[in-house]
C-alpha positions in Angstrom: 0.3 0.3 0.3 1.3 3.3 -0.8 1.3 5.7 2.2 1.2 8.8 2.4 1.9 11.1 5.5 0.9 14.7 6.1 2.3 18.1 8.3 2.7 21.0 8.9 -0.6 21.8 10.3 -1.7 23.9 13.7 -3.1 27.0 14.6 -1.9 30.3 13.0 -3.2 33.8 12.9 -4.9 35.4 9.8 -2.3 36.5 7.7 0.0 34.1 8.6 1.6 32.0 6.6 1.9 27.8 6.5 3.9 25.6 4.3 1.8 21.7 4.6 4.2 19.0 3.6 3.2 15.1 1.7 5.7 12.0 2.1 4.9 9.8 -0.5 6.4 6.5 0.0 7.4 5.8 -3.1 8.4 7.8 -6.2 5.7 10.4 -7.6 7.4 11.3 -10.9 3.6 9.5 -12.4 1.5 11.1 -10.3 -0.6 14.0 -9.2 -0.4 15.8 -6.5 -3.2 17.3 -5.1 -4.1 18.5 -1.3 -7.7 19.0 -0.7 -9.6 20.6 2.3 -12.3 19.4 4.9 -13.8 22.0 7.2 -15.7 21.2 9.8 -19.9 20.6 8.6 -18.5 21.3 5.0 -17.9 18.8 2.0 -14.3 18.0 1.2 -13.2 20.7 -1.9 -10.1 20.4 -4.1 -7.8 23.2 -3.2 -4.7 22.9 -5.7 -3.1 20.5 -7.5 -0.4 19.7 -9.8 0.6 17.2 -12.6 3.3 15.6 -13.5 4.6 18.5 -15.8 4.3 20.8 -12.9 1.4 22.4 -14.6 -0.9 23.4 -11.4 -5.0 24.3 -10.9 -5.6 26.2 -8.3 -9.3 26.9 -6.5 -10.8 30.2 -6.9 -10.7 31.1 -3.0 -6.9 30.4 -2.8 -5.8 31.1 -6.2 -3.4 34.2 -5.6 -2.4 32.8 -1.8 -1.9 29.2 -2.0 1.2 27.6 -4.0 1.9 24.0 -4.6 4.3 22.2 -5.8 6.9 18.9 -5.6 10.2 17.5 -5.2 10.1 14.2 -7.3 13.5 13.6 -5.5 12.4 13.8 -1.9 8.9 11.7 -3.2 7.6 15.3 -1.9 4.3 17.9 -2.7 3.9 20.5 -0.8 1.1 23.4 0.0 2.7 26.7 0.5 -0.3 29.0 2.3 0.0 32.8 2.7 -2.2 35.3 4.1 -4.4 33.2 5.5 -8.0 33.1 6.1 -10.5 32.2 8.8 -12.1 30.4 5.9 -9.2 28.5 5.3 -9.9 26.3 8.4 -10.2 23.3 8.0 -8.2 19.6 8.0 -6.3 19.2 4.6 -5.9 15.9 3.3 -3.2 15.1 0.5 -3.5 13.1 -2.5 -2.1 10.6 -5.0 -3.3 10.1 -8.3 -1.2 7.5 -10.7 -2.1 8.2 -14.1 -1.6 5.0 -15.4 -2.9 3.3 -12.6 -5.8 5.5 -12.4 -5.4 4.9 -8.4 -5.9 7.2 -5.8 -3.7 7.2 -2.0 -4.7 10.2 0.5 -3.1 10.9 3.6 -5.0 11.2 7.4 -5.1 14.9 6.8 -3.2 17.6 9.3 -5.6 20.2 10.9 -5.3 24.0 9.8 -6.9 26.6 12.0 -6.8 30.6 11.6 -7.8 32.4 14.2 -6.3 35.3 15.8 
């Protein structure tokens, strides 16, 4: 089983920054990396994704404030979050999609709380 482990969550004040990290237990050369989030009482939503070629896509609510990146050599996917807002509060999940096999792998999530 492919394992994903998120880290970097925590409590941050509005306007602050966090960088979330996702470590994948296998090479990520052939996978899309994505970050999802789920706020209390809300449905899970896609925040950002990055293709094998480095193309990125962002939710309109975070575009301009969040950057997704990947380091294939380290088998890691990152989510840099700046100018955080209270509405960004959620559990953030890393997702790795094996494009060839069309298989998805999920992390357990890391909680981000934006509050003063």
